[in-house]
Structures are given as C-alpha cells and as structure tokens.
N, C-alpha and C positions, 0 to 999 in steps of 0.2 A: 125194630125198624131203623132206617137211617136217620141219624140225628138224635137217637136215644141210646142210653147205656144202662147197665145194671143186670140183675138176674132175671132171665126171661120166665122162670118158673115162679118167682116171687113178685116181680114187678119191675118195670123199666121207667127210667126218668129221662126227661129231655136234657140234652147236653147244653149247658150254658156257654155260649161263645164269648170268650174274653177278648176284647179288642187288643191288638198288639200294642205293647208299650213303645212309644216313640222315644228314641235316644236323644241325647242332647243335640241341638242344632249346631252344625259346623259351618260357619259363614265362609271359611277359607277353603272348603272342600266341596266342589271343585273351586279352584282359584279364579276369582274374577279379574285377575291382573293380566296385563300385557307382557310382552317379552322383556326380559331383563328387569323384572319387578317382582317384589315379594309381597305376600298378603300377611297382614298382622291383624289379629283379632283384638278389638277394643270395644268394651261394653256390649258384647254379644254381636257386634257387627264387624265385617271385614273391611280393612283399610289397606290400600295398596301404596307402596312406596318404591321408588327406583333403587336399584342396587347402588352401593357406593361408587362414586365417580361416573355414574350414568345420569342422564338428564332427559327430560321430556314428560309426557303424560303417562303415569304408571298404569292407567287403565287401558291405554291403546298400545303402549310400547315405549320403552326407554332406549336411548341410544348413548353411545360413548360421547365424550366431549368432541372428538373429531375422528374422522375416517381418512380424510385427505388434508393436505395443507390448506386448501381453499376454505376449510371449515374454521380456520384460525385467523387471527389478525395477521397482517403482513409481516409483523415483527416477530412472529412465532412460527414454529414448525410442528407438524403432527408427529409426535413420537409416542409409540405405544398407546395410541388412541387418546393422547393428552396433548394440549397445546403448550409447548415448552420453548424456552429460549435455546436455540441450537448452538449458541456460541461457546458455552463452557467446555474447555478441553479441546477446542478446535484449532486455535492458533498457537504458533510457537512462541519462544521467548522474545520479549521486547516487541510484541506485535499486538495490535488491537483488532477487535472483531466488530463488524456491523452486520445487521441482518438486512438483506435486500431481497424483497419478494420471497420470504420464508427461508432463504438460503444464507448461510454464514459467509461473510467476505472478510478476509484477513489482509491487513496492511501493516507495514513497519511503522513504529512510532516515529514522530519527527526527530530528525538527527540520526536515524538508524537506517541501515540498508541490509539487504539479504533476501532470503526466502521466508516470507511471513508464515508459511505453513509449518516450518521447522524451527527457524531461529533468525533473529535479526541482530546485527552488531553495529557498533559505531565504526565508520570508515576511518582508516589511518589518516593522521594529519598530512596535509599536502606539503611536500617539500618546497620551501620558498627559495627560488633561484634569484639571487640578487640581480637587479637590472644593471646592464652595462651602459653607462651614460654615453659611451662612444658608438653605440649601435642604435640608430644610425648616427653618423658623425655630425656634430653641429658646427664643425670648424671651417667648412668651405673647401674649395679646390686648392691643390698644392699644399695641403696642411697635414699635420700629424696630430692625432687625438690620443691622449693618455688619461686613463682613469685614475684619479688620486682621491682617496677617501670618498668614493662615490660620486665625485664630480669630474666633469670633463675639463681637461687642461689642453689648450690648443697651442700649437706652434707651427711655424712655416717649415716646409721640408728643406733639407740642406740645399744651398745654392739658390734659394728663393728668398725674396725680400718682401717687406711689408709686414702686416700682422693679420692673423685670421679675423674675419673670413675673407680678407682681401690679399692673400699671398699671390705673388706674381713672379715670373722670371725676371732676372736683372735687366734683360733687354730682349726686344724682339727684332729690332733693326739697329744698325750702327748709330743712327741718329739719337738713340736712347743713351748712348755712352758719351764720355768725355772726348774731346777732339783728338787726343792721342791714343784712343782705344777704339777697337772695333767689336761688333757683336758677333762672338763666335760661340756656337752652341748655347745661345741664350745667356752668355756671360760676356761682360765687357773685358776684353783681354788685349794685350799688346800684340798687334799682328806682325811685328817685325821678326821675331826669332825664327831663323831658318828660311827667311824670305830672300835675302840678298846673297850674292856670291862672295868669294874671298876678297878681302881688302875693300869691301864696299860697306857703306853705311846706310841704314834704313831710317827713314823719317816718315812719320805719319802725317799726311796732309789732308 
C-alpha cells in the first residue's frame, strides 16, 4: 500500500518520513537593503551599510554626496557626484580663483593685468614724460619763457620793456616818449629822418 515499503510476500513496513533538514539561515539572502547599499552578516543577523561615498539610510536607499550643484555648499561644485572645490587648475598664471555660486571666477592678482583664464602679467612701466614748466607759460604777455633745469625763466620779448609778467611796448602814443621822440610802431624814435626836404632842418616840437 501507499506509504509502505518492503517485500509484499514477506511483509511490508511503514515508511518513516524524515523531516527535511533546514540549511543554515542566510540573513542577507534576499538582501534587506535599499539601493546603493550592501548587506553584511554579523552574529547571524544582516546589517546594511551604504556603499563608499554614498550617504543616507541603507535600508531605504543610499544616494551619492551630490547630483546637482544645489546639493553642495555655494563654495563647492558637484563633480562626479562629489562636492569639490572647482578652482584647482581653472585659472592661469598669476591669477586667483574665487567660487561664486558654485562656479569658479578668475581675476588677476593685484598689480597684474591680462586674461586671468590663461595668464596675467605685470604691465610695462609707464614712460615718464618730464613736465615742461613753460606749458602753460607763467611769464605773462609780450614775454618769452625758457625751461632751464626744469624751471621757467622769463624775459620780455625784443623791443619790449619792463619785466615779466609786466612786459609792455616802449610806447603806445608819442606822449609816452621824450619830447624829441615820437611813438613809431610802439617804439620811441626820431621822427625827423626823411621828413624834410633838401637844405632843410627838422626839429621835433
């Protein structure tokens, strides 16, 4: 009969059912962990931990340090899922880098000029042009200005009298001249030459 075994002519005996032997318990199979986490067996129990450089609850799911820049501090940028300083290797020679809203910004060091993304250099010294003390002239009208050792030396123009800055013509009208002279072309001169005819004498009155 079913459930018996042996020789049916000699005698049958009941089959003894042996309960299946249970294998060792595997707490990590199936894994109780979330995404980006691994299960580690400890003292017969499963324990979940995030993968290296991942953060969060290993039982619900771990995430990388960042996915976008907004996941990082404003002084960092999200590079390969990690918050990093974006400055190294960004700026050129003699330039400095500052991070503004996750982005690197380069500027030349003080005293340097150029393109900070490639290279900055010191500007050439300015050519100093010596000042001309006679421009503008301090000597006044009817005068001549000469630069001597960086200083202005003033003198009156030829045929002008006085001293700078008060140079003036010798005369403007004949009354400015001696009685025997007349004002001719702003100079006191003898008016007689060429005035009278042959065998005549000229006298200034």
